[in-house]
C-alpha positions as CSV (number, residue, x, y, z in Angstrom):
1,M,28.8,8.5,-2.7
2,T,25.2,7.4,-1.4
3,Q,25.1,3.9,0.0
4,P,22.7,1.6,-1.7
5,K,19.5,0.9,0.3
6,T,18.6,-2.7,1.0
7,L,15.1,-2.4,0.1
8,V,15.5,-0.5,-3.2
9,E,18.3,-3.0,-4.2
10,T,16.0,-5.9,-3.5
11,L,13.3,-4.5,-5.6
12,H,15.6,-3.9,-8.5
13,G,16.5,-7.7,-8.2
14,R,20.0,-7.4,-6.8
15,K,21.5,-9.6,-4.1
16,T,21.7,-8.0,-0.5
17,D,23.3,-9.2,2.6
18,R,20.1,-9.2,4.4
19,T,16.3,-9.4,4.0
20,P,14.8,-6.0,4.1
21,I,11.8,-5.5,6.5
22,W,8.9,-2.9,6.8
23,L,5.3,-3.5,7.8
24,M,2.1,-2.3,6.4
25,R,0.3,-0.1,9.2
26,Q,3.7,0.2,11.0
27,A,2.4,3.5,12.2
28,G,-0.8,3.1,13.9
29,R,-2.9,2.6,16.9
30,Y,-0.8,-0.1,18.4
31,L,1.6,2.4,19.3
32,P,1.1,4.6,22.5
33,E,3.0,7.5,20.9
34,Y,0.7,7.3,17.9
35,R,-2.4,7.7,19.9
36,A,-1.2,10.6,21.9
37,L,-0.4,12.2,18.5
38,R,-3.5,11.4,17.0
39,A,-5.3,13.2,19.9
40,Q,-3.9,16.4,18.6
41,A,-6.0,16.5,15.3
42,K,-9.6,17.2,15.2
43,N,-10.4,14.3,12.7
44,F,-8.4,11.7,10.6
45,L,-8.3,13.9,7.5
46,D,-7.0,16.7,9.5
47,F,-4.2,14.3,10.7
48,C,-3.4,13.3,7.3
49,F,-3.3,17.0,6.0
50,T,-1.2,18.5,8.7
51,P,2.6,18.0,7.8
52,D,3.8,18.4,11.3
53,L,1.6,15.5,12.5
54,A,1.9,13.3,9.6
55,V,5.9,13.5,9.5
56,E,5.9,12.6,13.4
57,A,3.6,9.6,12.7
58,T,5.7,8.4,9.8
59,L,8.8,8.5,11.8
60,Q,7.6,7.0,15.2
61,P,8.0,3.4,14.1
62,I,11.5,4.3,12.5
63,R,12.6,5.7,15.9
64,R,11.3,2.5,17.7
65,Y,12.3,-0.2,15.3
66,D,15.0,-1.5,13.0
67,L,13.0,-1.1,9.9
68,D,14.4,-0.6,6.5
69,A,11.7,1.8,5.4
70,A,9.2,4.5,6.2
71,I,5.8,4.7,4.7
72,L,4.2,8.2,4.1
73,F,1.3,8.5,6.7
74,S,-1.7,9.4,4.6
75,D,-4.8,7.4,3.2
76,I,-5.9,6.0,0.0
77,L,-9.0,8.1,-0.1
78,V,-7.3,11.4,-0.3
79,V,-7.5,10.8,-4.1
80,P,-11.3,10.8,-4.3
81,W,-11.2,13.7,-1.7
82,G,-8.8,15.5,-4.0
83,L,-11.1,15.1,-6.9
84,G,-13.9,16.7,-5.2
85,Q,-15.8,13.7,-3.5
86,K,-17.1,14.3,0.1
87,V,-15.0,12.0,2.3
88,W,-14.9,11.8,6.1
89,F,-14.0,9.4,8.8
90,E,-16.2,8.5,11.9
91,E,-14.8,6.9,14.9
92,G,-15.6,3.4,15.3
93,V,-17.2,3.2,11.7
94,G,-14.4,4.1,9.4
95,P,-14.3,6.0,6.2
96,L,-17.6,7.4,4.7
97,L,-18.1,8.9,1.3
98,E,-20.9,10.8,-0.5
99,P,-21.6,7.8,-3.1
100,I,-21.8,8.2,-6.7
101,A,-24.1,6.0,-8.9
102,G,-23.3,6.9,-12.5
103,T,-21.0,8.8,-14.9
104,D,-23.2,11.9,-14.8
105,E,-21.6,12.5,-11.3
106,L,-18.1,12.4,-12.6
107,K,-18.7,15.8,-14.3
108,R,-18.4,17.5,-10.8
109,F,-14.9,16.2,-10.1
110,E,-12.1,18.3,-11.0
111,P,-8.8,16.2,-11.8
112,Q,-6.8,19.3,-12.5
113,R,-7.3,20.5,-8.9
114,M,-6.2,17.4,-7.1
115,V,-2.5,18.0,-7.0
116,E,-3.1,21.5,-5.6
117,A,-5.6,20.2,-2.9
118,L,-3.1,17.4,-1.9
119,A,-0.3,19.8,-1.5
120,P,0.0,19.0,2.3
121,V,0.7,15.2,1.5
122,Y,3.6,16.2,-0.9
123,E,4.9,18.7,1.9
124,T,5.1,15.9,4.3
125,L,7.2,13.9,1.7
126,R,9.5,16.6,1.3
127,R,10.2,17.1,5.1
128,L,10.4,13.4,5.6
129,K,13.0,13.2,2.8
130,T,15.2,15.4,5.0
131,A,14.3,14.0,8.4
132,L,14.5,10.2,7.6
133,P,17.9,8.6,8.2
134,A,20.0,8.3,5.2
135,D,20.0,4.6,5.1
136,R,16.1,4.2,5.2
137,T,13.9,4.2,2.1
138,L,10.9,6.6,1.7
139,I,7.6,4.9,0.4
140,G,4.8,6.6,-1.1
141,F,1.5,4.9,-2.0
142,A,-2.0,5.1,-3.4
143,G,-5.0,2.9,-3.7
144,A,-5.8,1.2,-7.1
145,P,-8.5,2.3,-9.3
146,W,-11.0,-0.8,-8.5
147,T,-10.4,-0.2,-4.7
148,L,-11.0,3.4,-4.9
149,A,-14.1,3.1,-7.2
150,S,-15.5,0.5,-4.7
151,Y,-15.3,3.1,-1.8
152,M,-16.7,5.9,-4.1
153,I,-19.6,3.9,-5.3
154,E,-20.4,2.0,-1.8
155,G,-20.0,5.1,0.2
156,G,-17.6,3.3,2.4
157,S,-16.5,-0.1,3.2
158,S,-18.6,-3.1,2.1
159,R,-19.0,-6.8,2.7
160,D,-20.2,-7.9,-0.9
161,F,-19.3,-4.9,-3.0
162,A,-22.7,-5.3,-4.7
163,K,-23.1,-1.7,-6.1
164,A,-19.6,-1.4,-7.4
165,K,-19.9,-5.0,-9.0
166,L,-23.4,-4.3,-10.6
167,W,-22.0,-1.1,-12.1
168,A,-18.7,-2.9,-13.4
169,Y,-20.6,-6.0,-14.5
170,G,-23.7,-4.4,-15.8
171,R,-22.6,-1.2,-17.3
172,P,-18.9,-1.8,-18.3
173,E,-18.5,1.0,-20.7
174,S,-19.7,3.5,-18.0
175,F,-17.5,1.9,-15.4
176,Q,-14.5,2.3,-17.7
177,K,-14.8,6.1,-17.6
178,L,-14.6,6.0,-13.8
179,T,-11.7,3.6,-14.2
180,D,-10.0,5.7,-16.7
181,L,-10.3,8.8,-14.5
182,L,-8.9,7.0,-11.5
183,V,-5.9,5.6,-13.5
184,D,-5.0,9.1,-14.4
185,A,-5.6,10.5,-11.0
186,V,-3.6,7.6,-9.3
187,A,-0.7,8.0,-11.7
188,T,-0.7,11.7,-11.3
189,H,-0.8,11.5,-7.4
190,L,2.1,8.9,-7.4
191,E,4.0,11.1,-9.8
192,A,3.7,14.2,-7.5
193,Q,4.8,11.8,-4.5
194,V,8.1,10.8,-6.3
195,A,8.7,14.7,-7.2
196,A,8.3,15.2,-3.4
197,G,10.9,12.5,-2.5
198,A,9.3,9.1,-2.6
199,E,11.9,6.4,-3.5
200,V,9.7,3.3,-3.6
201,L,5.9,3.2,-4.5
202,Q,3.1,0.8,-3.5
203,I,-0.4,0.6,-5.1
204,F,-3.0,-1.1,-2.8
205,D,-5.8,-3.0,-4.5
206,S,-7.3,-3.9,-1.1
207,W,-10.5,-5.3,-2.6
208,A,-9.2,-7.1,-5.7
209,G,-10.2,-10.4,-4.4
210,A,-14.0,-9.3,-4.6
211,L,-13.9,-9.8,-8.4
212,D,-14.2,-12.9,-10.3
213,S,-11.1,-13.9,-12.3
214,A,-12.1,-12.5,-15.7
215,A,-13.2,-8.9,-13.8
216,M,-10.0,-9.0,-11.8
217,R,-8.0,-9.0,-15.0
218,R,-10.1,-6.0,-16.6
219,W,-10.8,-3.9,-13.3
220,S,-7.8,-4.6,-11.2
221,L,-4.8,-6.0,-13.4
222,E,-5.3,-3.6,-16.4
223,P,-5.7,-0.4,-14.7
224,I,-2.8,-1.1,-12.4
225,Q,-0.6,-2.2,-15.5
226,A,-1.5,1.2,-17.1
227,I,-0.4,3.1,-14.0
228,V,2.8,1.1,-13.8
229,R,3.7,1.5,-17.5
230,R,3.1,5.4,-17.1
231,L,5.4,5.4,-14.1
232,N,8.1,3.5,-15.9
233,Q,8.0,6.2,-18.4
234,T,7.9,9.2,-15.9
235,A,9.9,7.8,-12.9
236,P,11.8,4.8,-14.3
237,Q,14.0,4.7,-11.2
238,V,11.4,4.1,-8.8
239,P,10.3,0.5,-8.1
240,V,6.7,-0.2,-7.7
241,I,5.2,-2.8,-5.3
242,V,1.7,-4.0,-6.3
243,F,-0.5,-5.5,-3.8
244,P,-3.8,-7.2,-5.2
245,R,-5.1,-8.4,-2.1
246,G,-7.1,-11.6,-2.1
247,V,-6.6,-12.7,-5.6
248,V,-5.5,-16.3,-4.8
249,T,-3.8,-17.6,-7.9
250,G,-4.2,-14.5,-9.7
251,Y,-1.0,-13.2,-8.1
252,R,0.5,-15.3,-11.0
253,D,-1.3,-13.3,-13.6
254,F,0.3,-10.1,-12.1
255,A,3.7,-11.5,-12.0
256,E,3.3,-13.0,-15.7
257,A,2.1,-9.6,-16.9
258,G,5.4,-8.0,-15.5
259,I,3.5,-5.5,-13.3
260,G,5.7,-3.9,-10.9
261,A,9.1,-4.8,-9.4
262,A,7.5,-6.7,-6.5
263,I,4.2,-8.4,-5.8
264,S,2.9,-8.2,-2.3
265,L,1.1,-11.3,-1.0
266,D,-1.6,-11.6,1.6
267,Q,-1.3,-14.3,4.5
268,H,-3.3,-16.8,2.6
269,V,-0.8,-17.5,-0.2
270,D,1.3,-20.6,0.3
271,P,4.9,-19.4,0.2
272,A,6.1,-22.5,-1.9
273,W,3.4,-21.7,-4.5
274,A,4.5,-18.0,-4.4
275,R,8.2,-19.1,-5.0
276,D,7.4,-21.1,-8.1
277,A,4.5,-19.0,-9.5
278,V,5.6,-15.5,-8.6
279,Q,9.0,-15.1,-7.1
280,S,10.5,-16.8,-10.3
281,K,9.5,-13.6,-12.2
282,C,9.8,-10.8,-9.7
283,A,10.4,-10.0,-6.0
284,V,7.8,-10.9,-3.7
285,Q,6.8,-9.1,-0.3
286,G,5.0,-10.6,2.5
287,N,3.3,-12.5,3.9
288,L,3.0,-13.1,7.7
289,D,-0.4,-13.4,9.2
290,P,-0.8,-10.1,11.2
291,R,-2.4,-12.2,14.1
292,W,1.0,-13.8,14.8
293,L,2.3,-10.4,15.8
294,V,-0.5,-10.4,18.5
295,V,0.4,-14.0,19.6
296,G,4.2,-13.5,19.6
297,G,6.5,-15.9,21.0
298,E,7.5,-19.4,19.6
299,G,4.6,-19.6,17.2
300,M,5.2,-16.3,15.7
301,R,9.0,-17.1,15.3
302,A,8.2,-20.5,13.6
303,A,5.7,-18.8,11.3
304,I,8.6,-16.3,10.3
305,Q,11.0,-19.1,9.8
306,R,8.5,-20.9,7.4
307,I,8.5,-17.9,5.1
308,L,12.1,-17.3,5.2
309,D,13.0,-20.8,4.6
310,V,10.8,-20.9,1.4
311,L,11.2,-17.3,0.0
312,G,14.4,-16.2,1.6
313,Q,16.7,-17.6,-1.1
314,G,15.1,-15.2,-3.7
315,P,14.2,-11.6,-3.8
316,L,12.0,-10.9,-0.8
317,V,10.9,-8.0,1.3
318,F,9.6,-9.4,4.6
319,N,6.2,-7.9,5.5
320,L,2.7,-8.8,6.6
321,G,-0.1,-10.2,4.7
322,H,-2.2,-7.1,5.7
323,G,-1.5,-4.4,8.2
324,C,-0.5,-4.3,11.9
325,V,-3.8,-4.6,13.9
326,P,-4.5,-2.2,16.9
327,E,-4.1,-4.8,19.6
328,T,-0.4,-5.7,18.5
329,P,2.0,-5.5,21.5
330,P,4.8,-3.3,20.3
331,E,7.4,-5.6,22.0
332,H,6.2,-8.3,19.5
333,V,7.1,-6.0,16.6
334,T,10.6,-5.9,18.1
335,E,10.7,-9.6,18.4
336,L,9.6,-10.0,14.7
337,I,12.3,-7.7,13.4
338,A,15.0,-9.4,15.5
339,T,13.9,-12.9,14.2
340,V,14.1,-11.5,10.4
341,R,17.6,-10.0,11.2
342,S,19.0,-13.0,12.7
343,Y,17.9,-15.5,10.1
344,R,20.8,-17.1,8.1
């Protein structure tokens, strides 16, 4: 009989004998073995779409650290790429897209070809399912509709999301068409990941905090809610973690709406507030500031202790408030995990 996995049990709200831990961007440039592997790919998308490389990148932190889960090595922008939008990555710049400006441009997208186009991603998951140690959980993920739409409209990262917000605020009926397209695409992508072996899913709404509170509900919360409802029908056994980064007290809105098995918190959320407003309704994930991992030592250990003291008595998945940064010393990750493991 298969042993219950700590992360999955926690997300289902069951009591476990330890706090599960994994880290966003646990595979990445801070690891020397990752940098060596990355050099084998001609570009970042080629890296994501080469199963041999993506499997290895996913497994590297699992070999190095005592983590409870591996998260698929991929990128949220494979969805717009799979729909037919031009996406590429430039060193030192980040992701770039051929921007869209209106619903007329949606006609050139081909939702029916997305799963076929993203076949290498699902092949990576199938291989990971057999390669991952039996006691570790395999996490799949996708970007949320608002964050994907922001990239698709802005043509890359943005400081103020002016173009995306002007479209959403000024032409809401038109923006709804893009959102509906992305709700279906994201749900389809996540369902394909489950079919390939993902045991837990995370939805990243990295730019949810750019919206005002009413727009956050319409363009972040409600689309994610539609995706999770669909997943609850098609993959009811798979817990979903939702990360609406930067929404401040909006985290309570997500918890009260019953969206997902867990809400992931950024580092700006006070743990005591989260305990009462969010953890009383679902599991929470987070929320150590990634810069503590750069500092390490006594300060980092104290910051970990503060989170565990407040949130550790309820359902908690220990993680960061965002991803590991490139300058993180790998030995500090070892120290972080040991601190969480030794907490009583």
